[in-house]
C-alpha positions in Angstrom: 28.6 19.3 15.6 27.0 19.8 12.2 25.1 16.5 12.1 22.1 18.1 13.7 21.8 20.5 10.8 21.8 18.0 8.0 18.2 16.8 8.6 16.9 18.8 5.7 18.4 19.4 2.2 19.4 22.9 1.3 17.0 23.1 -1.6 13.7 21.2 -1.3 11.6 20.5 -4.3 8.2 18.7 -4.7 8.6 15.0 -5.5 5.5 15.3 -7.7 7.7 16.9 -10.4 9.5 13.6 -10.8 7.6 11.3 -13.3 8.8 8.1 -11.7 7.7 9.2 -8.3 4.2 10.1 -9.5 3.9 6.5 -10.8 5.2 5.1 -7.6 2.8 7.2 -5.5 -0.3 6.1 -7.5 0.7 2.4 -7.4 1.6 2.7 -3.7 -1.8 4.2 -2.9 -3.6 1.4 -4.8 -1.6 -1.2 -2.9 -2.4 0.5 0.4 -6.1 0.6 -0.5 -6.0 -3.1 -1.4 -4.3 -3.8 2.0 -7.2 -2.2 3.8 -9.9 -3.7 1.5 -8.6 -7.2 2.4 -8.9 -6.3 6.1 -12.5 -5.3 5.7 -13.5 -8.5 3.8 -11.4 -11.1 5.7 -12.3 -9.7 9.1 -16.0 -9.6 8.3 -16.1 -13.2 7.0 -13.9 -14.5 9.9 -16.1 -12.7 12.4 -19.3 -14.1 10.8 -17.8 -17.6 10.8 -16.1 -17.8 14.2 -17.4 -14.9 16.4 -14.0 -15.1 18.1 -12.6 -12.1 20.0 -9.3 -14.1 20.3 -9.0 -14.2 16.5 -9.6 -10.5 16.4 -6.8 -9.9 18.9 -4.6 -12.3 16.9 -5.3 -10.2 13.7 -3.9 -7.1 15.4 -0.8 -8.9 16.8 -0.1 -10.7 13.5 -0.3 -7.4 11.6 2.3 -5.6 13.8 4.5 -8.4 15.3 6.3 -9.1 11.9 7.4 -5.5 11.8 8.9 -5.9 15.3 10.7 -9.2 14.4 11.7 -8.8 10.7 12.0 -5.0 9.9 15.8 -4.9 10.5 16.5 -8.2 8.7 14.4 -7.0 5.7 16.4 -3.7 5.8 19.6 -5.8 5.8 18.3 -7.6 2.7 17.8 -4.2 1.1 21.4 -3.4 1.7 22.5 -6.4 -0.3 19.7 -7.1 -2.8 17.4 -5.2 -5.2 14.7 -3.3 -3.3 12.4 -3.6 -6.3 12.4 -7.4 -6.1 11.7 -7.3 -2.3 8.7 -5.0 -2.8 7.5 -7.4 -5.6 7.9 -10.3 -3.1 5.7 -8.4 -0.7 3.0 -7.9 -3.4 3.1 -11.6 -4.3 2.5 -12.5 -0.6 -0.4 -10.0 -0.5 -1.9 -11.6 -3.6 -1.3 -15.1 -2.2 -3.1 -14.1 1.0 -6.1 -12.7 -0.9 -6.2 -15.8 -3.1 -6.0 -18.0 0.0 -9.0 -16.2 1.5 -10.9 -16.6 -1.8 -10.2 -20.3 -2.0 -11.5 -21.0 1.5 -14.5 -18.8 0.9 -15.4 -20.7 -2.3 -14.9 -24.1 -0.7 -16.5 -23.0 2.6 -13.6 -24.8 4.3 -12.1 -22.0 6.4 -10.8 -23.1 9.7 -9.4 -21.0 12.6 -5.8 -22.0 11.8 -6.2 -21.2 8.1 -7.2 -17.7 9.1 -4.3 -17.4 11.5 -1.8 -18.5 8.7 -3.3 -16.0 6.2 -3.2 -13.1 8.7 0.4 -13.9 9.5 1.3 -14.1 5.8 -0.4 -10.7 5.3 1.7 -9.2 8.1 4.9 -10.5 6.6 4.0 -9.0 3.2 3.6 -5.7 4.9 7.1 -5.8 6.3 8.7 -6.6 2.9 6.7 -3.8 1.2 7.0 -1.0 3.8 10.7 -1.2 4.6 11.7 -1.8 1.0 9.6 1.0 -0.2 11.4 3.4 2.1 14.7 2.2 0.7 13.6 2.6 -2.9 12.1 6.0 -2.3 15.5 7.6 -1.6 16.8 6.5 -5.0 13.7 7.6 -6.9 13.6 11.2 -5.7 17.1 11.9 -4.2 17.8 14.0 -1.1 16.4 17.2 -2.5 12.8 15.9 -2.8 12.9 13.2 -0.1 11.0 15.2 2.5 8.2 15.9 0.0 8.1 12.3 -1.1 7.9 10.9 2.5 5.2 13.4 3.3 3.2 12.5 0.2 3.6 8.8 0.9 2.3 9.4 4.5 -0.7 11.3 3.0 -1.3 8.5 0.5 -1.2 6.0 3.4 -4.0 8.0 5.2 -6.0 8.1 2.0 -5.6 4.4 1.6 -6.8 3.8 5.2 -9.6 6.3 4.7 -10.8 5.1 1.3 -9.9 1.4 1.5 -12.7 0.4 4.0 -15.3 2.3 2.1 -14.3 0.7 -1.3 -14.1 -2.7 0.4 -17.6 -2.4 1.8 -19.0 -1.3 -1.6 -17.4 -4.1 -3.6 -18.3 -6.7 -0.9 -21.9 -5.6 -0.9 -22.0 -5.4 -4.7 -20.1 -8.6 -5.6 -20.2 -10.6 -2.3 -17.1 -11.3 -0.2 -15.8 -14.2 -2.4 -15.8 -12.2 -5.7 -14.6 -9.1 -3.9 -11.5 -10.7 -2.4 -10.5 -12.0 -5.9 -11.1 -8.5 -7.4 -9.0 -7.0 -4.7 -5.9 -8.9 -6.0 -6.0 -6.6 -9.1 -5.1 -3.5 -7.0 -1.7 -5.0 -6.1 -0.8 -5.6 -9.8 0.1 -2.1 -10.9 3.0 -1.8 -8.4 4.1 -5.3 -9.0 4.2 -4.9 -12.8 5.7 -1.4 -12.8 8.6 -2.6 -10.7 9.6 -5.2 -13.3 11.5 -2.6 -15.3 11.3 0.6 -13.1 14.7 2.3 -13.6 15.4 2.8 -9.9 17.4 1.3 -7.1 21.1 1.1 -6.4 21.3 -2.3 -8.0 19.8 -1.0 -11.2 22.3 1.8 -11.3 25.1 -0.7 -10.3 26.3 1.7 -7.6 28.9 0.4 -5.2 29.0 2.0 -1.8 31.6 0.1 0.1 31.6 -3.4 1.6 28.2 -4.8 2.5 27.6 -6.6 5.8 26.2 -10.1 5.7 22.6 -10.6 6.8 22.8 -11.9 10.4 19.3 -11.8 11.7 19.0 -10.8 15.4 22.7 -9.8 15.5 21.8 -7.1 12.9 19.3 -5.6 15.3 21.8 -5.4 18.1 24.6 -3.9 15.8 22.2 -1.5 14.2 21.1 -0.2 17.6 24.7 0.4 18.5 25.3 2.2 15.2 22.3 4.4 15.6 23.1 5.2 19.2 26.1 7.2 17.8 24.0 9.2 15.4 22.8 12.3 17.3 20.1 13.2 14.7 18.8 9.7 13.9 18.7 8.2 17.5 16.1 10.7 18.9 13.9 10.2 15.9 13.9 6.4 16.2 13.2 6.8 20.0 10.4 9.3 19.3 8.7 7.0 16.8 9.1 4.1 19.1 7.5 5.9 22.0 4.6 7.0 19.9 4.1 3.5 18.7 4.5 1.8 22.1 2.4 4.1 24.2 -0.3 5.2 21.7 0.1 3.7 18.2 -3.3 3.6 16.5 -5.0 1.7 19.4 -7.0 4.8 20.5 -8.8 4.5 17.1 -9.9 1.1 18.1 -11.4 2.7 21.3 -13.3 5.3 19.2 -16.7 3.5 19.3 -16.5 3.8 23.1 -15.6 7.5 23.0 -18.4 8.1 20.5 -21.0 6.4 22.7 -19.9 8.3 25.8 -19.9 11.7 24.0 -23.6 11.0 23.4 -24.0 13.0 20.2 -27.0 11.5 18.4 -26.3 8.2 16.5 -23.2 6.6 17.9 -22.4 5.0 14.6 -22.4 8.4 12.8 -20.5 10.0 15.7 -17.9 7.2 15.5 -17.5 7.8 11.7 -17.1 11.5 12.2 -14.5 11.2 14.9 -12.4 8.9 12.7 -13.0 11.2 9.8 -11.8 14.3 11.7 -8.5 12.6 12.6 -8.0 11.5 9.0 -9.1 14.9 7.6 -6.5 16.7 9.8 -3.8 14.4 8.5 -4.8 15.0 4.9 -4.8 18.8 5.4 -1.3 18.6 6.9 -0.1 16.7 3.9 -1.6 19.3 1.5 -0.4 22.4 3.5 3.1 21.1 4.1 3.5 20.2 0.5 2.3 23.5 -0.8 3.3 25.8 2.0 6.0 23.7 3.6 8.5 26.5 4.2 6.8 27.7 7.3 7.6 24.4 9.1 11.2 23.2 8.4 12.0 19.5 8.5 14.2 19.5 11.5 14.5 17.3 14.7 13.3 20.3 16.8 10.2 20.7 14.6 9.4 17.0 14.7 9.7 16.9 18.5 7.5 20.0 19.0 4.8 18.6 16.7 5.0 15.3 18.6 4.8 16.9 22.0 1.7 18.9 20.9 0.2 15.6 19.4 0.5 13.9 22.8 -1.0 17.0 24.5 -4.0 17.0 22.0 -4.7 13.3 22.7 -4.4 13.9 26.4 -7.0 16.7 26.1 -9.3 14.5 23.9 -9.3 11.8 26.6 -11.3 14.1 28.9 -13.5 15.7 26.3 -17.2 15.7 27.1 -18.4 18.1 24.4 -18.7 16.5 21.0 -17.8 19.6 18.7 -14.7 20.2 20.8 -13.7 16.5 20.5 -14.0 16.8 16.7 -11.8 19.9 16.6 -9.1 18.3 18.9 -9.0 15.1 16.8 -8.7 17.2 13.7 -5.7 18.9 15.3 -4.3 15.6 16.4 -4.4 14.2 12.9 -2.7 17.3 11.6 0.1 17.0 14.1 0.6 13.3 13.8 1.2 13.4 10.0 3.5 16.4 10.5 5.8 14.8 13.0 5.7 11.2 11.7 6.6 12.3 8.1 9.4 14.5 9.5 10.9 11.8 11.6 11.0 9.4 8.7 12.5 12.0 6.4 15.2 12.9 8.9 16.1 9.3 9.4 16.2 8.8 5.6 18.4 11.8 5.0 20.9 11.0 7.8 21.2 7.2 7.5 24.7 6.1 6.2 24.4 4.7 2.7 26.2 1.5 3.6 23.7 0.6 6.2 20.7 2.6 5.1 18.4 -0.5 4.8 19.2 -1.6 8.4 18.6 1.9 9.8 15.3 2.2 7.9 14.4 -1.3 9.1 15.2 -0.2 12.7 12.9 2.8 12.2 10.1 0.6 10.9 10.6 -1.8 13.8 10.3 1.2 16.2 7.5 3.1 14.4 5.4 0.1 13.4 6.5 -3.0 15.3 6.0 -1.6 18.7 2.3 -1.0 17.9 1.9 -4.6 18.9 2.2 -3.4 22.5 0.0 -0.3 22.3 -3.1 -2.5 22.6 -1.8 -3.2 26.1 -1.0 0.4 27.1 -4.3 1.7 25.8 -6.6 -1.3 25.4 -5.8 -3.5 28.4 -5.3 -0.6 30.7 -8.7 0.7 29.6 -10.3 -2.6 30.6 -8.8 -2.2 34.1 -9.7 1.5 34.5 -11.6 3.1 31.6 -10.8 4.3 28.1 -10.4 7.9 29.2 -7.8 7.2 31.9 -5.9 4.7 29.8 -5.6 7.1 26.9 -4.7 10.0 29.2 -1.9 8.0 30.9 -0.6 6.7 27.6 -0.6 10.2 26.1 1.0 11.7 29.2 3.8 9.1 29.1 4.5 10.0 25.5 4.5 13.7 26.3 7.1 13.1 28.9 9.4 11.2 26.4 8.9 13.9 23.7 9.5 16.7 26.2 12.8 15.1 27.5 14.0 14.6 23.9 13.2 18.2 23.1 15.1 19.4 26.2 18.1 17.4 25.1 18.2 19.1 21.7 21.0 21.5 21.1 20.0 25.1 21.1 21.4 25.8 17.7 20.7 24.1 14.4 18.5 21.2 15.5 
């Protein structure tokens, strides 16, 4: 009865007031930037060498498929082992991937299968880092500042995505791809080194929270699904995140060059950049406003569902846009709504996950919110090749709106 009202803490404070979180946020953003810099450099060199659309497709699949397969097992590892060490393992894999690219660049011996192995290694590093960071975040800030911390992390993620490609292009043009990929490894080091002795994590505090289940691989996914199905607040948020990931994900951004060309506003390259920038700028504004004026939008399941519903509607509207200024405004709104509802869903899941299986529940959320993006290329991209990009995005957005609307209708009238 009261589970639907525990999605937000009674007194919310800014996570920026916590010194440990400020360090975590800065190092997190540097790692996110490095992640995107590596994409810029490795994708460019691989394209120049192989000119293979198949490798480009594999790059997308190898990035998201590990989240689908390993998020819950990694969450289970977090229930038993030190989250700091799992994050460090992710950083080591990121650095290994960058050094691997650098080696093959120096020796000019890169083969297709080398690139596929390194791309897969990079994807696995992302799972270790992302899921374990969510786990550690709860202990760094506590429930009172968790909503703020999740929102700030989501904003930092957008900043990393926005800044990373630009920084990657600059250092690649300045130093060349070989030196640039080696320099990029340095951006992972601050988080790796800080976590050596960072005073956070249940294992650091020697907390005992009851018996811990053994890590059982696929069986953990099945059991966690059963556990979450009985959580009236968590289950809709996991389903909502999964629907957004499966039907839309970030695949509409990959179609943005086509939208920019068809909108016909001057230079297609500039038009493309501005469209992506509008989406990111809306998200950044949401992060700032919700952090500084967050009381006007409570972190509840109902708020998240309403924001998600409007996000789907905004993308549905964008799919039929023919006037460039209106398209910019709609994408700005879409970015604002996406960060709002995505940060809310994660915070709600974090706050309501039972402590004994918190890692598994957060892993299931990552599997849903990120892993299912491996299929959004089919719902938006492949469907677009059969019809056109406008119809494919419209149908995908409409399917998501239906799911969000049904979940919203099922919400209890009081306290959601």
